[in-house]
Residue, then its C-alpha position, 0 to 999 in steps of 0.5 A: x709068590x712074594x720076594x722073600x719066597x722067591x729068595x728062599x726058593x733061590x737059596x734052597x735051589x742053590x743048595x739042592x742042585x749041589x747036593x749040599x742038603x745032607x750037610x745042612x743040619x741045624x748045628x752046622x747051619x747055626x755054626x755057619x750063621x755065627x761064623x758069618x756074623x763074626x765076619x760082619x764084626x771083623x769089619x769094625x774090630x779095632x776101629x774107633x768111631x771116626x774110623x768106622x764112619x770112614x770105613x763104612x763109606x768106602x766098604x758098603x759093598x763088602x759089609x753088605x755081602x757079609x750081611x747077605x751071608x747072615x741073612x742067607x743062613x737065617x732064611x735057610x735055617x728058617x725054611x729047613x725048620x719050618x719057621x716063618x722068620x718074619x712071623x717070629x720077628x713080628x712076635x718078638x718085636x711085640x714081646x720086646x715092646x711089652x718088655x721095654x715100654x717107651x715110658x720106662x725105656x726111652x733113652x736107656x740101655x737098661x735091661x728090661x728087668x731093671x727098668 
């Protein structure tokens, strides 16, 4: 069993031994994902570039915990919906590589349909 499968097993076991699966429908899991992503954003809200650089150095653990919460919900939702999120990511990267060819997109933030 690879590391990702071990983590997914820990996540689902954590949930299942607490009898929480009944609360984990796609709507509420996706809401939890968005709420946790918002908690990541709170770390950077109202800070300028210099403040962010300093803040990251002294708050990596807390930021990491919020990122872990986001990943938790992604992996749980992928598991529950029978979606291999790493396969989906691979396909999405390939799609983005086609939409944003290097020769057109390099150094630009332009949306693909405006390149």
